[in-house]
N, C-alpha and C positions, 0 to 999 in steps of 0.2 A: 346781287346779294344784299347790298346795303339798303335798298328801298324799304325793306321790312322794318327798319329801325324807326321810320318816321311816325309810325303809329304808336310807338311806345313812349308816350309822354305823361303817363300817369305819375302823379307826385308820390314820392316816397320820402323816407327820412334822409336828411342831407348826407351826402357821401363825401369822403375825402378824395383828393386828387389821386390819380394813379401814378404820380411821381412826386418826389419830395424836393427835387432840385429844379428851380425855374431858370432857364437859360435865356429867356427873352422877356424883358419888362422895362418900363420907362419910369422908374421910381426915383432916380437921382434928380434933385430939385433944380428947376429953373434953367435947364440947358437944352430942352427940346419941347415937343408937344405933349410930354407927360406931366408929371407932378410939377405944379407951379411953385410950390414952396415946401419947406421941410415939414410943416405940419401935415400937409397932404401926403407927403412921402411916408411919414410915420403911420398914418391911417391906412394907407395902401398896404404897407408891410404887415400891419396887424390883421388885415383881411386875409392876406396870404397865409399867415400863420394859422388862421382858423381853417383854411382849406387843407392843412397838412404840409405846407411848404416848410422845410427845415434848412434850406440853403438857397441863396439868391445870387445869381450872376446878372447884374444890371447891364442893360445894353442901350445906352442913349444913341440917338441918331447921329451919324456923321454923313452930312449931305452937303453937296456943293451949293453955296449961296444961302441956303436955308438954315442949316444947323452945322456950321463949320467948326465943330468941336475938335479939340486936340487932346492928346494924353494929359496935358497940363490942365486944360479947362475941366476935363472930366474928373481928374484927381482932386481939384479944388472943390468942386460941387459934391463929390463923394465925401470929402472931409466934413462938409456941412451936414450931410445926411448922418454920418456916423456920430457926430456930436449930438444931433437931435435924438438919435436912438439911445445914446448913453444917458441923456437927460431923462428920458422916459423909461429907462431900465429895460429896454427891449433887447433881448439877446438872441440873435440869429446870425449865422455867418453870412456876410454880404461881401462880394467882390464885384469887379466890373470888367467888362470888355466894351464892345460897342456894336451897333448894327450899321454896317457900312453900305451905303448906296454905291452901286457900280456906275460911277460917273467920272468926269475928267479929274476931279480931285482925288478919287480913289486910285486912279492910275499913278498919280504922283506919290500917294501914300505907299502904294505897293512897291514902287521903285526904291524908296528909301527905308522900307521896313518899318514905317511909323505906325503900324496898327497894334492894337492891344489884343493879344490872344486870350482865349478862354483856357482853362485847364485842359490838358490833352492836346493842345495846339489846334483847337477848333477855332473857326472864325465865322461869325454870322454875317452874311451878305444879303443884299436885297436888290431887286429891280425897282425901277420907277413903276408906278401903277399906270402910267400913260403908255409906255412902250418898253419893250425888253432891251436889255443891253445886248447889242449885236456882237459884242466881243466876249460874251459870257463864257463860252467854252475855253477860249484862250486864257481868260482870267483864272478860271478854275485850274487850268494846266500850269500857269505861272505860279499860282499859290502852292500847288502840290510840289513843284520843283523846290520850293522853299520849306518843304516839310510842314506845310500848313494844310489843315483839313477843312475845306469850305463847307459851310452849311447854308443852304438857301432858305431864307426866312419866308414863311407863309406862301409857298408856291401856289396854293389853292386860291389865292386872292387875285392872281394876275389873269384878267379876263382874256388876254390874248393867248394864254396857255390853255385856259379852259376850252377854247374853241379848237385847239390843235394839241390834243393830249399826248400825241406821240413824242412831243418835246420832253415830257416828264421821263419817259423811258430813256431818251437820248442823254439827258442830264445824269440820270442814275448810272448809266454806263460809263460816264466820265469819272465816277467815284465821288461826285458831289452827293452830300446827304441832305435830307429834307427835314425841316421843322415846321409842323403845321400849328395853327392857332386853336386853342381851346374855344375861343370865341367863334371861330368858323363852324365848329361842330355844334355849337349852341344855336346857330342860325342868326347870330348877331349881325353879320354883314349881308346876309341874304341867302336864298336857297342855292344859287349857283356855287357859292363858296362852300356851303355845307355839302352839297352833292359831290363836289370835286375832292374835298377833304376825305370823305368816306370812300371815294373811288381810289384815292392814293393809299388808304389803309388796306383796302381789299387786295391791292397789288403788292403789299409788303414794302412800299416805298418810304414809309415814315420811320425816321430814326429818333426824332425828338418831338415833344409836345411842349408848347409854351403858352403862357397866359397873354403875352403882349399887352400887359396891363398898363393903361395910361391914366385912368380917371375912375370916378365912382360909378359912372354909367357902366363901365366894364365890370366892376365889382358886382353890381346888381344883376347883370346878365349871367355871370358865372354862378352867383348864388342860386338863381332860379334853375340853372341847368343841372347843378349838383343835386337837386331834389327830384330829378326825373329818372325813371327806369331806363330811358334811352341812354343817359350818361353812364349808368351802371353797366349796361351791356357793352358800350363802347370801351369803357375802362377795362373790362375783363379781356377784351381782345388786344388792347394796346399794351397793357402792363408787362407782359412777357417780352416784348420786343423793344421797348423804349430804352434809350441809352442815357437819359437824363441823370439817373442815379449811379451810373458807371463812371462818371467823370472823376478823375483823380482830385484829391484835395489840393488846395492852393499851396 
């Protein structure tokens, strides 16, 4: 079904996003591989507003050894972002959670409940891009026992799942929900990611769409994509099923 979309790249007037709440972005300054300072953060937020985003849930990485963020470090950096936005008189609701890598550190975080939940008790989790978490289904189960709703970030980007797509169905059956990246649909990461994202849409496996915004290169790619008929067609299919704008207010 989805292959017909690849020919629909004719430029049209820029479209707005088919969701107004972004649940996956890296705009909090200086704490991961996203915005390096508050000036960049502000510029990224302004771009998001142009796309029709009206509410942002920032999700900095929490990763063993690389980005060992804590609720305290995230809160401190978030305060810097809020101050910069107030200075520029940018008014948009921003809260934060995190994107948790399923590694040894997350096992400790899960034991003591030290994670930051999104509204609705959702939690964004991710695999390594090198290999999957072999304990993923158990992690999902343990989170659900704590009344947490796990959302797997960008499942279309994991090459080891692309080659064994039955795992997607198995994960959906556990009750885990999927968030795919807008950038995957634009082809930013490559054709395998794009094809897999569209395959997931075809099967009704997508609950959330996110920008996963890190830097201006991502902004440029999304800007181009929003000017294509291909995006307009995908947006029509996704808009009725996305849960982004159904999240309760903070």
